[in-house]
mmCIF file as gemmi writes it, N, C-alpha and C atoms, coordinates in Angstrom:
data_model
loop_
_atom_site.group_PDB
_atom_site.id
_atom_site.type_symbol
_atom_site.label_atom_id
_atom_site.label_alt_id
_atom_site.label_comp_id
_atom_site.label_asym_id
_atom_site.label_entity_id
_atom_site.label_seq_id
_atom_site.pdbx_PDB_ins_code
_atom_site.Cartn_x
_atom_site.Cartn_y
_atom_site.Cartn_z
_atom_site.occupancy
_atom_site.B_iso_or_equiv
_atom_site.pdbx_formal_charge
_atom_site.auth_seq_id
_atom_site.auth_asym_id
_atom_site.pdbx_PDB_model_num
ATOM 1 N N . MET Axp A 1 ? 98.089 97.878 104.308 1 0 ? 1 A 1
ATOM 2 C CA . MET Axp A 1 ? 97.493 98.489 103.137 1 0 ? 1 A 1
ATOM 3 C C . MET Axp A 1 ? 97.07 97.448 102.094 1 0 ? 1 A 1
ATOM 4 N N . GLU Axp A 2 ? 97.901 96.435 101.918 1 0 ? 2 A 1
ATOM 5 C CA . GLU Axp A 2 ? 97.589 95.427 100.902 1 0 ? 2 A 1
ATOM 6 C C . GLU Axp A 2 ? 96.251 94.747 101.183 1 0 ? 2 A 1
ATOM 7 N N . GLU Axp A 3 ? 95.909 94.613 102.457 1 0 ? 3 A 1
ATOM 8 C CA . GLU Axp A 3 ? 94.641 93.978 102.792 1 0 ? 3 A 1
ATOM 9 C C . GLU Axp A 3 ? 93.452 94.833 102.359 1 0 ? 3 A 1
ATOM 10 N N . PHE Axp A 4 ? 93.603 96.162 102.384 1 0 ? 4 A 1
ATOM 11 C CA . PHE Axp A 4 ? 92.525 97.037 101.924 1 0 ? 4 A 1
ATOM 12 C C . PHE Axp A 4 ? 92.306 96.889 100.424 1 0 ? 4 A 1
ATOM 13 N N . VAL Axp A 5 ? 93.386 96.782 99.684 1 0 ? 5 A 1
ATOM 14 C CA . VAL Axp A 5 ? 93.271 96.593 98.237 1 0 ? 5 A 1
ATOM 15 C C . VAL Axp A 5 ? 92.658 95.227 97.954 1 0 ? 5 A 1
ATOM 16 N N . ALA Axp A 6 ? 93.04 94.227 98.733 1 0 ? 6 A 1
ATOM 17 C CA . ALA Axp A 6 ? 92.478 92.888 98.55 1 0 ? 6 A 1
ATOM 18 C C . ALA Axp A 6 ? 90.972 92.889 98.822 1 0 ? 6 A 1
ATOM 19 N N . GLN Axp A 7 ? 90.523 93.691 99.777 1 0 ? 7 A 1
ATOM 20 C CA . GLN Axp A 7 ? 89.096 93.761 100.1 1 0 ? 7 A 1
ATOM 21 C C . GLN Axp A 7 ? 88.294 94.438 98.994 1 0 ? 7 A 1
ATOM 22 N N . ASP Axp A 8 ? 88.879 95.46 98.376 1 0 ? 8 A 1
ATOM 23 C CA . ASP Axp A 8 ? 88.18 96.192 97.318 1 0 ? 8 A 1
ATOM 24 C C . ASP Axp A 8 ? 89.194 96.667 96.289 1 0 ? 8 A 1
ATOM 25 N N . ALA Axp A 9 ? 89.408 95.844 95.273 1 0 ? 9 A 1
ATOM 26 C CA . ALA Axp A 9 ? 90.4 96.144 94.243 1 0 ? 9 A 1
ATOM 27 C C . ALA Axp A 9 ? 90.053 97.397 93.45 1 0 ? 9 A 1
ATOM 28 N N . ASN Axp A 10 ? 88.815 97.846 93.523 1 0 ? 10 A 1
ATOM 29 C CA . ASN Axp A 10 ? 88.396 99.033 92.78 1 0 ? 10 A 1
ATOM 30 C C . ASN Axp A 10 ? 88.57 100.328 93.557 1 0 ? 10 A 1
ATOM 31 N N . ASP Axp A 11 ? 89.032 100.24 94.796 1 0 ? 11 A 1
ATOM 32 C CA . ASP Axp A 11 ? 89.209 101.422 95.634 1 0 ? 11 A 1
ATOM 33 C C . ASP Axp A 11 ? 90.525 102.115 95.276 1 0 ? 11 A 1
ATOM 34 N N . SER Axp A 12 ? 90.433 103.152 94.491 1 0 ? 12 A 1
ATOM 35 C CA . SER Axp A 12 ? 91.626 103.855 94.015 1 0 ? 12 A 1
ATOM 36 C C . SER Axp A 12 ? 92.43 104.46 95.153 1 0 ? 12 A 1
ATOM 37 N N . PHE Axp A 13 ? 91.751 104.978 96.175 1 0 ? 13 A 1
ATOM 38 C CA . PHE Axp A 13 ? 92.475 105.598 97.275 1 0 ? 13 A 1
ATOM 39 C C . PHE Axp A 13 ? 93.345 104.583 98.006 1 0 ? 13 A 1
ATOM 40 N N . SER Axp A 14 ? 92.8 103.401 98.289 1 0 ? 14 A 1
ATOM 41 C CA . SER Axp A 14 ? 93.591 102.365 98.973 1 0 ? 14 A 1
ATOM 42 C C . SER Axp A 14 ? 94.769 101.926 98.123 1 0 ? 14 A 1
ATOM 43 N N . ARG Axp A 15 ? 94.554 101.782 96.835 1 0 ? 15 A 1
ATOM 44 C CA . ARG Axp A 15 ? 95.629 101.366 95.931 1 0 ? 15 A 1
ATOM 45 C C . ARG Axp A 15 ? 96.705 102.46 95.865 1 0 ? 15 A 1
ATOM 46 N N . TYR Axp A 16 ? 96.285 103.718 95.824 1 0 ? 16 A 1
ATOM 47 C CA . TYR Axp A 16 ? 97.228 104.835 95.798 1 0 ? 16 A 1
ATOM 48 C C . TYR Axp A 16 ? 98.036 104.854 97.1 1 0 ? 16 A 1
ATOM 49 N N . ALA Axp A 17 ? 97.353 104.697 98.231 1 0 ? 17 A 1
ATOM 50 C CA . ALA Axp A 17 ? 98.033 104.675 99.53 1 0 ? 17 A 1
ATOM 51 C C . ALA Axp A 17 ? 99.004 103.5 99.612 1 0 ? 17 A 1
ATOM 52 N N . LEU Axp A 18 ? 98.617 102.369 99.06 1 0 ? 18 A 1
ATOM 53 C CA . LEU Axp A 18 ? 99.513 101.212 99.028 1 0 ? 18 A 1
ATOM 54 C C . LEU Axp A 18 ? 100.773 101.546 98.235 1 0 ? 18 A 1
ATOM 55 N N . ALA Axp A 19 ? 100.615 102.191 97.111 1 0 ? 19 A 1
ATOM 56 C CA . ALA Axp A 19 ? 101.774 102.562 96.287 1 0 ? 19 A 1
ATOM 57 C C . ALA Axp A 19 ? 102.717 103.477 97.066 1 0 ? 19 A 1
ATOM 58 N N . LEU Axp A 20 ? 102.174 104.419 97.813 1 0 ? 20 A 1
ATOM 59 C CA . LEU Axp A 20 ? 103.007 105.317 98.615 1 0 ? 20 A 1
ATOM 60 C C . LEU Axp A 20 ? 103.746 104.551 99.704 1 0 ? 20 A 1
ATOM 61 N N . GLU Axp A 21 ? 103.067 103.607 100.33 1 0 ? 21 A 1
ATOM 62 C CA . GLU Axp A 21 ? 103.709 102.787 101.358 1 0 ? 21 A 1
ATOM 63 C C . GLU Axp A 21 ? 104.82 101.926 100.751 1 0 ? 21 A 1
ATOM 64 N N . LEU Axp A 22 ? 104.563 101.352 99.594 1 0 ? 22 A 1
ATOM 65 C CA . LEU Axp A 22 ? 105.574 100.54 98.92 1 0 ? 22 A 1
ATOM 66 C C . LEU Axp A 22 ? 106.802 101.382 98.586 1 0 ? 22 A 1
ATOM 67 N N . GLU Axp A 23 ? 106.576 102.607 98.162 1 0 ? 23 A 1
ATOM 68 C CA . GLU Axp A 23 ? 107.698 103.493 97.876 1 0 ? 23 A 1
ATOM 69 C C . GLU Axp A 23 ? 108.502 103.764 99.145 1 0 ? 23 A 1
ATOM 70 N N . LYS Axp A 24 ? 107.821 104.013 100.252 1 0 ? 24 A 1
ATOM 71 C CA . LYS Axp A 24 ? 108.513 104.261 101.521 1 0 ? 24 A 1
ATOM 72 C C . LYS Axp A 24 ? 109.371 103.073 101.93 1 0 ? 24 A 1
ATOM 73 N N . GLU Axp A 25 ? 108.942 101.882 101.536 1 0 ? 25 A 1
ATOM 74 C CA . GLU Axp A 25 ? 109.688 100.663 101.841 1 0 ? 25 A 1
ATOM 75 C C . GLU Axp A 25 ? 110.744 100.357 100.77 1 0 ? 25 A 1
ATOM 76 N N . ASN Axp A 26 ? 110.987 101.325 99.895 1 0 ? 26 A 1
ATOM 77 C CA . ASN Axp A 26 ? 111.941 101.159 98.785 1 0 ? 26 A 1
ATOM 78 C C . ASN Axp A 26 ? 111.557 100.025 97.843 1 0 ? 26 A 1
ATOM 79 N N . ARG Axp A 27 ? 110.273 99.811 97.689 1 0 ? 27 A 1
ATOM 80 C CA . ARG Axp A 27 ? 109.752 98.786 96.782 1 0 ? 27 A 1
ATOM 81 C C . ARG Axp A 27 ? 109.121 99.465 95.576 1 0 ? 27 A 1
ATOM 82 N N . VAL Axp A 28 ? 109.923 100.286 94.912 1 0 ? 28 A 1
ATOM 83 C CA . VAL Axp A 28 ? 109.436 101.086 93.787 1 0 ? 28 A 1
ATOM 84 C C . VAL Axp A 28 ? 108.897 100.197 92.677 1 0 ? 28 A 1
ATOM 85 N N . SER Axp A 29 ? 109.569 99.078 92.418 1 0 ? 29 A 1
ATOM 86 C CA . SER Axp A 29 ? 109.106 98.192 91.346 1 0 ? 29 A 1
ATOM 87 C C . SER Axp A 29 ? 107.726 97.613 91.657 1 0 ? 29 A 1
ATOM 88 N N . ASP Axp A 30 ? 107.349 97.563 92.928 1 0 ? 30 A 1
ATOM 89 C CA . ASP Axp A 30 ? 106.004 97.121 93.313 1 0 ? 30 A 1
ATOM 90 C C . ASP Axp A 30 ? 105.018 98.29 93.302 1 0 ? 30 A 1
ATOM 91 N N . ALA Axp A 31 ? 105.506 99.484 93.555 1 0 ? 31 A 1
ATOM 92 C CA . ALA Axp A 31 ? 104.64 100.658 93.58 1 0 ? 31 A 1
ATOM 93 C C . ALA Axp A 31 ? 104.194 101.067 92.178 1 0 ? 31 A 1
ATOM 94 N N . LEU Axp A 32 ? 105.078 100.922 91.201 1 0 ? 32 A 1
ATOM 95 C CA . LEU Axp A 32 ? 104.764 101.362 89.834 1 0 ? 32 A 1
ATOM 96 C C . LEU Axp A 32 ? 103.489 100.729 89.277 1 0 ? 32 A 1
ATOM 97 N N . PRO Axp A 33 ? 103.329 99.409 89.329 1 0 ? 33 A 1
ATOM 98 C CA . PRO Axp A 33 ? 102.093 98.838 88.777 1 0 ? 33 A 1
ATOM 99 C C . PRO Axp A 33 ? 100.842 99.258 89.551 1 0 ? 33 A 1
ATOM 100 N N . GLN Axp A 34 ? 100.998 99.527 90.842 1 0 ? 34 A 1
ATOM 101 C CA . GLN Axp A 34 ? 99.847 99.993 91.612 1 0 ? 34 A 1
ATOM 102 C C . GLN Axp A 34 ? 99.386 101.363 91.11 1 0 ? 34 A 1
ATOM 103 N N . LEU Axp A 35 ? 100.341 102.251 90.86 1 0 ? 35 A 1
ATOM 104 C CA . LEU Axp A 35 ? 99.988 103.581 90.353 1 0 ? 35 A 1
ATOM 105 C C . LEU Axp A 35 ? 99.418 103.502 88.939 1 0 ? 35 A 1
ATOM 106 N N . ARG Axp A 36 ? 99.982 102.63 88.126 1 0 ? 36 A 1
ATOM 107 C CA . ARG Axp A 36 ? 99.427 102.447 86.772 1 0 ? 36 A 1
ATOM 108 C C . ARG Axp A 36 ? 97.979 101.97 86.844 1 0 ? 36 A 1
ATOM 109 N N . GLU Axp A 37 ? 97.716 101.086 87.777 1 0 ? 37 A 1
ATOM 110 C CA . GLU Axp A 37 ? 96.359 100.562 87.948 1 0 ? 37 A 1
ATOM 111 C C . GLU Axp A 37 ? 95.412 101.651 88.446 1 0 ? 37 A 1
ATOM 112 N N . VAL Axp A 38 ? 95.871 102.503 89.348 1 0 ? 38 A 1
ATOM 113 C CA . VAL Axp A 38 ? 95.045 103.615 89.817 1 0 ? 38 A 1
ATOM 114 C C . VAL Axp A 38 ? 94.629 104.477 88.631 1 0 ? 38 A 1
ATOM 115 N N . ILE Axp A 39 ? 95.58 104.812 87.778 1 0 ? 39 A 1
ATOM 116 C CA . ILE Axp A 39 ? 95.28 105.663 86.624 1 0 ? 39 A 1
ATOM 117 C C . ILE Axp A 39 ? 94.33 104.963 85.665 1 0 ? 39 A 1
ATOM 118 N N . ALA Axp A 40 ? 94.527 103.669 85.463 1 0 ? 40 A 1
ATOM 119 C CA . ALA Axp A 40 ? 93.64 102.924 84.57 1 0 ? 40 A 1
ATOM 120 C C . ALA Axp A 40 ? 92.206 102.898 85.107 1 0 ? 40 A 1
ATOM 121 N N . ARG Axp A 41 ? 92.069 102.746 86.407 1 0 ? 41 A 1
ATOM 122 C CA . ARG Axp A 41 ? 90.745 102.65 87.022 1 0 ? 41 A 1
ATOM 123 C C . ARG Axp A 41 ? 90.118 104.011 87.312 1 0 ? 41 A 1
ATOM 124 N N . ASP Axp A 42 ? 90.955 105 87.588 1 0 ? 42 A 1
ATOM 125 C CA . ASP Axp A 42 ? 90.468 106.327 87.991 1 0 ? 42 A 1
ATOM 126 C C . ASP Axp A 42 ? 91.325 107.396 87.312 1 0 ? 42 A 1
ATOM 127 N N . PRO Axp A 43 ? 91.152 107.586 86.007 1 0 ? 43 A 1
ATOM 128 C CA . PRO Axp A 43 ? 92.027 108.488 85.256 1 0 ? 43 A 1
ATOM 129 C C . PRO Axp A 43 ? 91.948 109.954 85.668 1 0 ? 43 A 1
ATOM 130 N N . GLY Axp A 44 ? 91.053 110.297 86.541 1 0 ? 44 A 1
ATOM 131 C CA . GLY Axp A 44 ? 90.958 111.678 87.009 1 0 ? 44 A 1
ATOM 132 C C . GLY Axp A 44 ? 91.732 111.959 88.281 1 0 ? 44 A 1
ATOM 133 N N . LEU Axp A 45 ? 92.401 110.959 88.831 1 0 ? 45 A 1
ATOM 134 C CA . LEU Axp A 45 ? 93.144 111.133 90.077 1 0 ? 45 A 1
ATOM 135 C C . LEU Axp A 45 ? 94.506 111.749 89.771 1 0 ? 45 A 1
ATOM 136 N N . VAL Axp A 46 ? 94.564 113.052 89.837 1 0 ? 46 A 1
ATOM 137 C CA . VAL Axp A 46 ? 95.732 113.826 89.422 1 0 ? 46 A 1
ATOM 138 C C . VAL Axp A 46 ? 97.002 113.408 90.162 1 0 ? 46 A 1
ATOM 139 N N . ALA Axp A 47 ? 96.905 113.199 91.455 1 0 ? 47 A 1
ATOM 140 C CA . ALA Axp A 47 ? 98.085 112.873 92.258 1 0 ? 47 A 1
ATOM 141 C C . ALA Axp A 47 ? 98.785 111.605 91.778 1 0 ? 47 A 1
ATOM 142 N N . ALA Axp A 48 ? 98.032 110.668 91.223 1 0 ? 48 A 1
ATOM 143 C CA . ALA Axp A 48 ? 98.633 109.422 90.744 1 0 ? 48 A 1
ATOM 144 C C . ALA Axp A 48 ? 99.59 109.69 89.588 1 0 ? 48 A 1
ATOM 145 N N . TYR Axp A 49 ? 99.259 110.643 88.739 1 0 ? 49 A 1
ATOM 146 C CA . TYR Axp A 49 ? 100.155 110.997 87.632 1 0 ? 49 A 1
ATOM 147 C C . TYR Axp A 49 ? 101.446 111.606 88.162 1 0 ? 49 A 1
ATOM 148 N N . GLN Axp A 50 ? 101.306 112.468 89.165 1 0 ? 50 A 1
ATOM 149 C CA . GLN Axp A 50 ? 102.493 113.096 89.742 1 0 ? 50 A 1
ATOM 150 C C . GLN Axp A 50 ? 103.428 112.049 90.338 1 0 ? 50 A 1
ATOM 151 N N . GLN Axp A 51 ? 102.864 111.149 91.117 1 0 ? 51 A 1
ATOM 152 C CA . GLN Axp A 51 ? 103.691 110.134 91.771 1 0 ? 51 A 1
ATOM 153 C C . GLN Axp A 51 ? 104.295 109.159 90.763 1 0 ? 51 A 1
ATOM 154 N N . LEU Axp A 52 ? 103.492 108.72 89.814 1 0 ? 52 A 1
ATOM 155 C CA . LEU Axp A 52 ? 103.996 107.777 88.824 1 0 ? 52 A 1
ATOM 156 C C . LEU Axp A 52 ? 105.084 108.418 87.979 1 0 ? 52 A 1
ATOM 157 N N . GLY Axp A 53 ? 104.865 109.632 87.541 1 0 ? 53 A 1
ATOM 158 C CA . GLY Axp A 53 ? 105.889 110.327 86.764 1 0 ? 53 A 1
ATOM 159 C C . GLY Axp A 53 ? 107.192 110.467 87.528 1 0 ? 53 A 1
ATOM 160 N N . ARG Axp A 54 ? 107.082 110.828 88.782 1 0 ? 54 A 1
ATOM 161 C CA . ARG Axp A 54 ? 108.278 111.002 89.626 1 0 ? 54 A 1
ATOM 162 C C . ARG Axp A 54 ? 109.029 109.684 89.8 1 0 ? 54 A 1
ATOM 163 N N . LEU Axp A 55 ? 108.296 108.622 90.096 1 0 ? 55 A 1
ATOM 164 C CA . LEU Axp A 55 ? 108.944 107.326 90.297 1 0 ? 55 A 1
ATOM 165 C C . LEU Axp A 55 ? 109.563 106.796 89.003 1 0 ? 55 A 1
ATOM 166 N N . LEU Axp A 56 ? 108.882 107.011 87.901 1 0 ? 56 A 1
ATOM 167 C CA . LEU Axp A 56 ? 109.438 106.582 86.617 1 0 ? 56 A 1
ATOM 168 C C . LEU Axp A 56 ? 110.73 107.329 86.31 1 0 ? 56 A 1
ATOM 169 N N . ALA Axp A 57 ? 110.72 108.628 86.559 1 0 ? 57 A 1
ATOM 170 C CA . ALA Axp A 57 ? 111.924 109.431 86.31 1 0 ? 57 A 1
ATOM 171 C C . ALA Axp A 57 ? 113.067 108.953 87.198 1 0 ? 57 A 1
ATOM 172 N N . GLN Axp A 58 ? 112.773 108.712 88.462 1 0 ? 58 A 1
ATOM 173 C CA . GLN Axp A 58 ? 113.796 108.237 89.39 1 0 ? 58 A 1
ATOM 174 C C . GLN Axp A 58 ? 114.333 106.87 88.98 1 0 ? 58 A 1
ATOM 175 N N . SER Axp A 59 ? 113.476 106.078 88.355 1 0 ? 59 A 1
ATOM 176 C CA . SER Axp A 59 ? 113.866 104.723 87.942 1 0 ? 59 A 1
ATOM 177 C C . SER Axp A 59 ? 114.591 104.71 86.604 1 0 ? 59 A 1
ATOM 178 N N . GLY Axp A 60 ? 114.683 105.878 85.967 1 0 ? 60 A 1
ATOM 179 C CA . GLY Axp A 60 ? 115.377 105.966 84.69 1 0 ? 60 A 1
ATOM 180 C C . GLY Axp A 60 ? 114.493 105.768 83.472 1 0 ? 60 A 1
ATOM 181 N N . SER Axp A 61 ? 113.191 105.621 83.672 1 0 ? 61 A 1
ATOM 182 C CA . SER Axp A 61 ? 112.249 105.467 82.553 1 0 ? 61 A 1
ATOM 183 C C . SER Axp A 61 ? 111.768 106.854 82.12 1 0 ? 61 A 1
ATOM 184 N N . ILE Axp A 62 ? 112.689 107.612 81.555 1 0 ? 62 A 1
ATOM 185 C CA . ILE Axp A 62 ? 112.451 109.028 81.277 1 0 ? 62 A 1
ATOM 186 C C . ILE Axp A 62 ? 111.353 109.243 80.238 1 0 ? 62 A 1
ATOM 187 N N . ASP Axp A 63 ? 111.374 108.47 79.161 1 0 ? 63 A 1
ATOM 188 C CA . ASP Axp A 63 ? 110.348 108.649 78.128 1 0 ? 63 A 1
ATOM 189 C C . ASP Axp A 63 ? 108.95 108.38 78.672 1 0 ? 63 A 1
ATOM 190 N N . GLU Axp A 64 ? 108.832 107.32 79.464 1 0 ? 64 A 1
ATOM 191 C CA . GLU Axp A 64 ? 107.526 107.01 80.049 1 0 ? 64 A 1
ATOM 192 C C . GLU Axp A 64 ? 107.133 108.081 81.067 1 0 ? 64 A 1
ATOM 193 N N . ALA Axp A 65 ? 108.088 108.578 81.828 1 0 ? 65 A 1
ATOM 194 C CA . ALA Axp A 65 ? 107.801 109.649 82.786 1 0 ? 65 A 1
ATOM 195 C C . ALA Axp A 65 ? 107.281 110.88 82.054 1 0 ? 65 A 1
ATOM 196 N N . ARG Axp A 66 ? 107.912 111.212 80.954 1 0 ? 66 A 1
ATOM 197 C CA . ARG Axp A 66 ? 107.444 112.369 80.163 1 0 ? 66 A 1
ATOM 198 C C . ARG Axp A 66 ? 105.993 112.187 79.74 1 0 ? 66 A 1
ATOM 199 N N . GLU Axp A 67 ? 105.661 111 79.24 1 0 ? 67 A 1
ATOM 200 C CA . GLU Axp A 67 ? 104.305 110.739 78.773 1 0 ? 67 A 1
ATOM 201 C C . GLU Axp A 67 ? 103.298 110.819 79.912 1 0 ? 67 A 1
ATOM 202 N N . ILE Axp A 68 ? 103.648 110.267 81.05 1 0 ? 68 A 1
ATOM 203 C CA . ILE Axp A 68 ? 102.742 110.322 82.207 1 0 ? 68 A 1
ATOM 204 C C . ILE Axp A 68 ? 102.56 111.762 82.668 1 0 ? 68 A 1
ATOM 205 N N . TYR Axp A 69 ? 103.638 112.522 82.723 1 0 ? 69 A 1
ATOM 206 C CA . TYR Axp A 69 ? 103.512 113.935 83.101 1 0 ? 69 A 1
ATOM 207 C C . TYR Axp A 69 ? 102.619 114.684 82.108 1 0 ? 69 A 1
ATOM 208 N N . ARG Axp A 70 ? 102.783 114.422 80.816 1 0 ? 70 A 1
ATOM 209 C CA . ARG Axp A 70 ? 101.938 115.101 79.814 1 0 ? 70 A 1
ATOM 210 C C . ARG Axp A 70 ? 100.466 114.761 80.034 1 0 ? 70 A 1
ATOM 211 N N . GLN Axp A 71 ? 100.185 113.496 80.277 1 0 ? 71 A 1
ATOM 212 C CA . GLN Axp A 71 ? 98.806 113.09 80.551 1 0 ? 71 A 1
ATOM 213 C C . GLN Axp A 71 ? 98.301 113.773 81.821 1 0 ? 71 A 1
ATOM 214 N N . GLY Axp A 72 ? 99.141 113.776 82.848 1 0 ? 72 A 1
ATOM 215 C CA . GLY Axp A 72 ? 98.757 114.399 84.117 1 0 ? 72 A 1
ATOM 216 C C . GLY Axp A 72 ? 98.501 115.888 83.987 1 0 ? 72 A 1
ATOM 217 N N . ILE Axp A 73 ? 99.304 116.559 83.194 1 0 ? 73 A 1
ATOM 218 C CA . ILE Axp A 73 ? 99.113 117.998 82.965 1 0 ? 73 A 1
ATOM 219 C C . ILE Axp A 73 ? 97.75 118.245 82.338 1 0 ? 73 A 1
ATOM 220 N N . SER Axp A 74 ? 97.395 117.415 81.384 1 0 ? 74 A 1
ATOM 221 C CA . SER Axp A 74 ? 96.093 117.538 80.728 1 0 ? 74 A 1
ATOM 222 C C . SER Axp A 74 ? 94.954 117.289 81.711 1 0 ? 74 A 1
ATOM 223 N N . VAL Axp A 75 ? 95.075 116.23 82.499 1 0 ? 75 A 1
ATOM 224 C CA . VAL Axp A 75 ? 94.036 115.889 83.47 1 0 ? 75 A 1
ATOM 225 C C . VAL Axp A 75 ? 93.922 116.986 84.538 1 0 ? 75 A 1
ATOM 226 N N . ALA Axp A 76 ? 95.05 117.472 85.026 1 0 ? 76 A 1
ATOM 227 C CA . ALA Axp A 76 ? 95.036 118.532 86.036 1 0 ? 76 A 1
ATOM 228 C C . ALA Axp A 76 ? 94.407 119.805 85.479 1 0 ? 76 A 1
ATOM 229 N N . GLY Axp A 77 ? 94.74 120.121 84.241 1 0 ? 77 A 1
ATOM 230 C CA . GLY Axp A 77 ? 94.146 121.305 83.615 1 0 ? 77 A 1
ATOM 231 C C . GLY Axp A 77 ? 92.638 121.181 83.503 1 0 ? 77 A 1
ATOM 232 N N . ALA Axp A 78 ? 92.169 120.006 83.082 1 0 ? 78 A 1
ATOM 233 C CA . ALA Axp A 78 ? 90.728 119.783 82.947 1 0 ? 78 A 1
ATOM 234 C C . ALA Axp A 78 ? 90.029 119.838 84.302 1 0 ? 78 A 1
ATOM 235 N N . ALA Axp A 79 ? 90.744 119.433 85.357 1 0 ? 79 A 1
ATOM 236 C CA . ALA Axp A 79 ? 90.168 119.448 86.707 1 0 ? 79 A 1
ATOM 237 C C . ALA Axp A 79 ? 90.294 120.815 87.376 1 0 ? 79 A 1
ATOM 238 N N . GLY Axp A 80 ? 90.999 121.74 86.743 1 0 ? 80 A 1
ATOM 239 C CA . GLY Axp A 80 ? 91.196 123.055 87.339 1 0 ? 80 A 1
ATOM 240 C C . GLY Axp A 80 ? 92.231 123.066 88.447 1 0 ? 80 A 1
ATOM 241 N N . ASP Axp A 81 ? 93.068 122.039 88.489 1 0 ? 81 A 1
ATOM 242 C CA . ASP Axp A 81 ? 94.102 121.935 89.514 1 0 ? 81 A 1
ATOM 243 C C . ASP Axp A 81 ? 95.393 122.55 88.97 1 0 ? 81 A 1
ATOM 244 N N . GLN Axp A 82 ? 95.476 123.859 89.065 1 0 ? 82 A 1
ATOM 245 C CA . GLN Axp A 82 ? 96.616 124.566 88.478 1 0 ? 82 A 1
ATOM 246 C C . GLN Axp A 82 ? 97.924 124.306 89.223 1 0 ? 82 A 1
ATOM 247 N N . ARG Axp A 83 ? 97.83 124.078 90.507 1 0 ? 83 A 1
ATOM 248 C CA . ARG Axp A 83 ? 99.053 123.793 91.268 1 0 ? 83 A 1
ATOM 249 C C . ARG Axp A 83 ? 99.689 122.489 90.779 1 0 ? 83 A 1
ATOM 250 N N . ALA Axp A 84 ? 98.896 121.434 90.706 1 0 ? 84 A 1
ATOM 251 C CA . ALA Axp A 84 ? 99.422 120.145 90.236 1 0 ? 84 A 1
ATOM 252 C C . ALA Axp A 84 ? 99.891 120.263 88.789 1 0 ? 84 A 1
ATOM 253 N N . ARG Axp A 85 ? 99.13 120.997 87.991 1 0 ? 85 A 1
ATOM 254 C CA . ARG Axp A 85 ? 99.517 121.194 86.589 1 0 ? 85 A 1
ATOM 255 C C . ARG Axp A 85 ? 100.887 121.86 86.51 1 0 ? 85 A 1
ATOM 256 N N . SER Axp A 86 ? 101.081 122.918 87.29 1 0 ? 86 A 1
ATOM 257 C CA . SER Axp A 86 ? 102.356 123.64 87.294 1 0 ? 86 A 1
ATOM 258 C C . SER Axp A 86 ? 103.496 122.764 87.795 1 0 ? 86 A 1
ATOM 259 N N . GLU Axp A 87 ? 103.233 121.996 88.86 1 0 ? 87 A 1
ATOM 260 C CA . GLU Axp A 87 ? 104.271 121.116 89.402 1 0 ? 87 A 1
ATOM 261 C C . GLU Axp A 87 ? 104.698 120.064 88.387 1 0 ? 87 A 1
ATOM 262 N N . MET Axp A 88 ? 103.726 119.489 87.687 1 0 ? 88 A 1
ATOM 263 C CA . MET Axp A 88 ? 104.061 118.473 86.679 1 0 ? 88 A 1
ATOM 264 C C . MET Axp A 88 ? 104.755 119.099 85.473 1 0 ? 88 A 1
ATOM 265 N N . GLN Axp A 89 ? 104.362 120.312 85.121 1 0 ? 89 A 1
ATOM 266 C CA . GLN Axp A 89 ? 105.038 120.992 84.009 1 0 ? 89 A 1
ATOM 267 C C . GLN Axp A 89 ? 106.499 121.254 84.362 1 0 ? 89 A 1
ATOM 268 N N . LEU Axp A 90 ? 106.729 121.688 85.583 1 0 ? 90 A 1
ATOM 269 C CA . LEU Axp A 90 ? 108.093 121.916 86.037 1 0 ? 90 A 1
ATOM 270 C C . LEU Axp A 90 ? 108.899 120.611 86.021 1 0 ? 90 A 1
ATOM 271 N N . ALA Axp A 91 ? 108.294 119.549 86.51 1 0 ? 91 A 1
ATOM 272 C CA . ALA Axp A 91 ? 108.97 118.242 86.515 1 0 ? 91 A 1
ATOM 273 C C . ALA Axp A 91 ? 109.266 117.792 85.081 1 0 ? 91 A 1
ATOM 274 N N . LEU Axp A 92 ? 108.318 117.994 84.188 1 0 ? 92 A 1
ATOM 275 C CA . LEU Axp A 92 ? 108.512 117.641 82.785 1 0 ? 92 A 1
ATOM 276 C C . LEU Axp A 92 ? 109.638 118.461 82.177 1 0 ? 92 A 1
ATOM 277 N N . ASP Axp A 93 ? 109.649 119.753 82.467 1 0 ? 93 A 1
ATOM 278 C CA . ASP Axp A 93 ? 110.692 120.629 81.934 1 0 ? 93 A 1
ATOM 279 C C . ASP Axp A 93 ? 112.089 120.196 82.383 1 0 ? 93 A 1
ATOM 280 N N . THR Axp A 94 ? 112.183 119.678 83.601 1 0 ? 94 A 1
ATOM 281 C CA . THR Axp A 94 ? 113.494 119.256 84.097 1 0 ? 94 A 1
ATOM 282 C C . THR Axp A 94 ? 113.962 117.968 83.404 1 0 ? 94 A 1
ATOM 283 N N . LEU Axp A 95 ? 113.04 117.23 82.815 1 0 ? 95 A 1
ATOM 284 C CA . LEU Axp A 95 ? 113.4 116.003 82.096 1 0 ? 95 A 1
ATOM 285 C C . LEU Axp A 95 ? 113.882 116.292 80.686 1 0 ? 95 A 1
ATOM 286 N N . ASP Axp A 96 ? 113.5 117.435 80.159 1 0 ? 96 A 1
ATOM 287 C CA . ASP Axp A 96 ? 113.886 117.794 78.76 1 0 ? 96 A 1
ATOM 288 C C . ASP Axp A 96 ? 115.24 118.417 78.678 1 0 ? 96 A 1
């Protein structure tokens, strides 16, 4: 996966997939910046907010997870993705 990101650093899908692979390898600290970069480059990619919020919460960065979930809820709502919006709202509610 890293080679795909190296070939095209602007490819949000490859970067997102890399973050998921890093998480599977228990390399959460490496996955977090990849997801942050996806959001910075492609702020409409709803799934990136869900994954980043979840990983932040698991890592104990609760305040940052809350903020990412809030942003994701807004983006999902604007995109008409009610399922993702509801899932992130539920995740946010469990943090409060």
